[in-house]
C-alpha positions in Angstrom: 86.6 141.5 111.3 83.8 140.1 110.2 84.9 139.9 106.8 88.2 139.1 108.1 86.9 136.5 109.7 84.7 135.9 106.5 87.6 135.4 104.0 89.3 132.7 106.6 86.9 130.7 107.3 86.3 130.2 103.3 90.4 129.3 103.0 90.4 126.9 105.3 86.9 125.5 104.4 88.4 125.0 100.3 92.0 123.9 102.3 90.0 120.9 103.8 88.0 119.9 100.0 91.5 120.2 98.6 92.9 118.4 100.1 94.8 114.7 98.3 93.4 110.8 100.4 96.8 109.0 99.9 96.2 105.3 99.7 99.5 102.4 99.6 98.5 99.5 98.2 101.6 96.8 98.6 101.1 93.6 95.8 102.6 90.4 98.0 102.7 86.4 96.8 100.8 84.2 99.8 101.7 80.7 98.6 102.4 81.6 94.7 99.6 83.9 94.7 100.2 87.2 93.8 98.0 90.2 94.8 97.4 94.1 95.3 96.6 94.6 98.8 93.7 96.3 99.9 92.1 94.7 97.0 89.3 97.8 97.7 89.2 101.1 97.3 87.2 103.6 97.7 86.3 107.8 97.2 83.9 109.9 96.0 83.1 111.2 92.6 85.4 114.0 91.8 87.9 113.3 94.5 91.0 113.5 93.7 93.7 110.2 95.1 97.4 110.1 95.1 97.8 106.3 95.1 101.6 104.3 96.0 102.4 101.3 95.1 105.3 98.7 96.1 106.0 95.7 95.2 107.2 93.6 97.9 106.6 90.1 95.2 109.0 88.4 92.1 109.5 89.8 89.4 107.7 92.7 87.6 104.4 93.7 88.3 101.6 96.0 86.6 98.2 98.0 88.3 96.5 99.2 86.2 92.3 100.5 86.1 91.3 101.1 82.8 87.9 103.2 83.3 90.9 106.5 84.6 93.6 105.8 82.6 96.4 104.8 84.9 98.6 102.0 83.9 102.0 101.0 85.7 104.5 99.0 86.2 105.9 98.1 89.2 109.7 96.7 89.7 110.2 94.0 92.6 111.2 96.7 95.5 110.7 99.4 93.8 107.7 102.3 94.2 106.1 104.6 92.2 103.2 107.4 93.2 100.4 109.1 91.5 97.3 110.8 91.3 94.1 110.3 89.6 90.5 111.8 89.6 87.4 109.7 90.6 85.4 110.0 87.3 81.4 108.7 88.1 80.3 106.4 90.9 80.0 103.3 89.4 82.1 100.3 90.5 85.6 99.8 88.0 87.9 96.8 88.4 91.7 97.1 89.1 94.1 95.2 88.1 97.7 93.2 87.2 98.2 93.6 83.1 101.3 92.1 82.7 99.2 89.0 85.2 95.7 88.7 83.5 95.6 85.1 86.1 96.3 88.1 88.9 94.5 88.7 91.4 91.9 91.9 91.4 90.4 94.4 93.0 87.9 97.2 92.8 87.6 100.6 92.7 84.2 102.2 94.3 83.0 105.2 94.3 80.2 106.8 96.0 77.9 110.0 94.9 79.8 112.7 96.5 
């Protein structure tokens, strides 16, 4: 019985650690300025994030995290979802690679 209890606790602990955290970013245009909101996202080293991008602005828009080899293009009204495993602690730029003048953001990775 004790062995079974230990096994159940170990499985529950592993399941909690392997959960993927989900984040949604939406591209808006406000007074002619386009940006992904929220502009900054955070996570821990080696954590896996599932990021959903929704474009509510005119035309296609890009989303890029160069440090993590993420490059996406999202058409107006479209939704795209991808997973990314966070690398080393630090602050990394997020930007629109199609329209460099758009407001960018930051991926903040904390030490676990």
